C-alpha angles and dihedrals in degrees: 000000000000129000130202136209099254104041148017111269140354126210111297114258114229107161096194091057099051111133092009102077123037115196115237091229137025113231112222131202094291093033093235111102137064123214092252091060095249113136112239135176123261118264097221102182132015129218116180103194116192092346089147127025118254120226108277095011119134122231090251090061095058118093136199117262113272132195118205115206139187134191132198136218138192108237108160140029139183141170143194134194134190119264096237112090118196116195128199088255089055090053090050088066093062104031136031101267143093140214096261094049092052100040095047093050099039112012089236122132104159140015136186121237130195111245142161114004095342117122137192090237091058092048091050092049092049092051091047093051090052090051091050091049092053091046091047090230122142117235090239090059091063110104101177136031120194113192109197107198143128094196107052123173088241129042089231094053139277103235096095089050090052088052089052092047090052090054096235107180099191096059097236119196113274127179142156128252115204114201102123114222091357091054099101094052089049088049093054092052091046090052090052091051092051092049098043097040106021105042096242115154110190118030125180112210111194126186111195133156140165102193089161083086090065102037122110100227091200092060108085091190092069110014092068092060110055137077137163128249147129133227132178143188132194112227113196133191116248141165113294093247089059094050111141103180095085105177146331143201122201134183145162136192117192091190088072093058089099089069097056126018149121100213130201110255133187120228114260091225125068099230096167097048123217099220085221091278100119122012110242095007135146090034118240121258111267144186140175119280125237116276113284119199139174097208097192094052093046090051092051090047094051099047090048104046103030097065089046091051095047091048090050091052091048090050091052089050091048092237132131120229088249089068092067115107094184138017110211114187132175103274099240105130132346090231089059092049090050093045095051095045090048093052090049092044092235114151115247091238088066093054116096112221133167094154094121093066102040111019120211107340094175113215090007096058100084098045091041092054091043092052093051091047093050095046092047090054094245094115112049133187110283096026115137115231129191108203128186135183127192137170149091119023082041093267133156138169145162137209134188116212143157117235119236 
């Protein structure tokens, strides 16, 4: 079976059967639409049994071609935030700003910041346990953990440490996905791929970031925006007719990296010393710079590409924009949320927003907002949600799913 960059699976390639078997549907980029416009479920794995006769096999031993399919559904969510709350007034004591200036331009009034002995790994594990509790799934039934983060506690990734913190006894696979503020959407699609094509049953998708570690707290253009948090969902395999992840649309543009980055930088001083033996060796100590952002360009980018991406995902799902119960965007800036919803003609009361309390929490923002909306009773089982992430890379992506 072959995969492509924009979707889950393409039509299985079996050279000896070309021209003999015509698939009943054509699987598009997202794997969700047939050429006649009728919405069909994804065929996630293909087993051609007896499609061609083996040498010596009798006609009675040959079988008709059969496609085996799986769906996936989101059945539990959870979130966790640091204990330290920093208000706009608190920020005004360390940088030239004030509450009105921040709230009018961003919609943000408070944010949470990791402090003391708190860690991102612990936040992620707490959010994951809450998601498992809601889903009524035991931790030892989890067979994959996807940690979506750009600020792990360890350079080599935090997912295995989250697995350890959860107490998983069967050593399930755990790895990090780095896609900044788009990370959680990428994680959802990755979970679907693992379920539909890899036979996984219970996948934890965690969005967690602590960008406070990379913020220049003397730069009022960026320090006012970011907070730390973690959010998680449990994605579970189900029969294809119950599939709830309806479509997706994913993109990246490396040319836009100049507008939003935290680049790797060498130290200006040669602390190790080379003794003149080899020019440029040993290499100088290095670290990542503080977050650099061109706010105007990022805003223009978001309000342009996000509506296009959501509309593309809806088209793949065969759904009109009017079918959306909730619009759930990465919580970057209230002006971006308002701009996207206005362009898509989606009423503000159908836009999920908790930006005022937490600021931009990067990969955590979508699952954090989803968890609060579910637990407050706003989002109910069966509701259709269009979610979109966008940010550094530049990356952006959308997915359409039903909750529960």
